[in-house]
N, C-alpha and C positions, 0 to 999 in steps of 0.2 A: 350754340352758346360761343362765346369765345370767352375763356378766362381772364383773368388781369392779368396774370401774367403773358399770354400771348400780346395783350394788348401792349401792356409794360415794353416787352421783345420787339414790337414792329415799331414804336415809338421811339427807341432807341437806338434805332439801325434807322432810320428816318431821320433825327437828329447827324444821325453819324455822318451821314451822307450831303446833308446842307454845309456840314459845319466842315467837311470835306468843298467840296463845292467852293463852300467861301473861301476859306484859303487860298485854292489853286486861283481863286482868279484874283485874289489881290496879291499874290506871286507876280501871279504875268504883268501886273498892271504896273508891276516894281519892281522890270530890271534892271535900273543904274546899278553901276556899280561902288559900292563900299566898302571902307577899307574899320575891319575889328581890330581890339587891340584887344591884349587881356595879357596880362603884367606885363613878360617881358615878349611875347609875343604882338606878331602886329599882320593880318590877314586885310588882304585886296580878296574880292570875289563880288560877283552880280548876289545882287537885294532881293531876287527869287532861292537860290540857296539858300540863303541862310535863314527865308522866313522861312523853305520848304523844312532846311535841316530840322531848325526850332521845331515844326510841328514838330516831324517823324519823332523828333530826343521826345516830348512832350506826352506822345502817340504810344510809346516804349513806357513811360514815366507810372502813369494810367494801367497804362494793359499790367507792371511790373506790380506796383499797387497794388490792383485789384488783388491780384495771385496770389502776390504776400499775404491779404490781411483776409480770405478766406483759407488759406493753409492757415493760421494761423486762426483759423477758428471751428479749421477743424480739430485740430491742436485738440486744441480747451475745450470743445467735445471730446475726444479718449478720455482724456483724464481725466478727467471730473465721472466719481462713483457713481455707476448707474443707481 
């Protein structure tokens, strides 16, 4: 029998794969050049690079947030008296 954790892991992996494929499809359909302005900087790049960089930064932030959340839960568990 499948455990609930196994099903959730497979569902998460499938969702991640679908979102990644959709992101790549959307990125390749948006190849025109765009100008990004941030405060005093102006940068001209292909929209595909902007979309993929944004996706990568979001994935990194999610992974980092998950890691920090787990680490804080682990620390709280150790700090409490048993």
